[in-house]
N, C-alpha and C positions, 0 to 999 in steps of 0.2 A: 792744983796740980793735976787733978783728974782730967781736966779739959785738954791739957797739953799732951797727956799720954794718948788721948784719942787721935791727936793730930800726927803722931809719929809715923804710922803707916802711910798716911797721905803724903807727908813730907818726904818720906823715903821713896814713894812712887814718883813724886814730882822730880826729885833729884835724879832718879834713874832715867826718867823720860827725857829730861833736859840733857843729861849726859849722853844718852843714846842719839838724840837729834844732832848734837854737836859732833859726835863721832861720825855719824852718817854724812854730815856736810863736809867734814874733813876728807872723807873718802871721795866724795863728789869732786872736790877741788883737785885731789890727786889724779883722778881719772881724767879730768879736763886737761890737766897739764900733760899727762902722758899722751893723750890723744892729739893735743896740739903739736907735740914733738913728732909723733908718728906722721902727721900730715905735713909738717915742715920738712922732714927728711924723706918725704914721698914713699913711705912704707905703706900707708893707706891713702886712698884717694877719696876726696869728698864728692866725686861724681857718683860713687856708689851710694845709693839712696839710704841704706841702713847706716853707713858711716856718717852721712850728712845729718840724718835725723838725730843720732846719738850726740854728735858734736853740737848741733843746734840746741838740744835740750840742756846739755852740760853748760854751754855758753850762757843760755838764758838763766840758769840757776846760779851761776857764779859771777857773771859780769856786774850785776847791780851792787855787789859788795867789793869786787876787785877794782872796778872803775875808779871810785873815790880814792882808794889806796894808791893806785897808779898815778893819779894826779898829785898826790901828796909826796910820793917818793921822788928823789932826783933820778935823772937818767943814768943808767949804768952801761951804756953802749950796746943796747940791744938785748940785754939780759933783764928779764922781767922777774923781779923779786917780790912782787905783790902776793903771789900765792904763799910764799914762805912767811911773809909778815902776817897774812891772814891766818895761816895755820897756827903760828905762835900765839896770836891773839885769841884764837878759839880754844887752844889748850889752856891758856891762862884763865880765860873766862870759865871754862869747864871746871878747872881746879878750884877757882874761887867760889863758884856756885855750889859745887858738890860739897866742898869743905864747909862753907857757911851754912848751907841747908842741913847738912848732917850735924853740925854743931847746934843749930837751933832746935833740931828735932831731939837732941839730947842724947 
């Protein structure tokens, strides 16, 4: 039992790190969705270099995960539900990992 007690702080730190990374990625997805709406409704323009760079970074961070989800989901007439599905999956994963690691840590 002495060995498992030494692992508790490490497990807690890993749990917190994984949870924080998942939360950060959820915010990146939300930012990408909001920016895409702003561009679609012509509130911001991608000819602005700053807007273009931010949009490109957010796209590159989210598209590798959202692309396969888009191919899996049926078409909803122009409405992209893949960010919602991804956020739900990430929240489920976060809860699963945090609860399981916290349980294992004792």
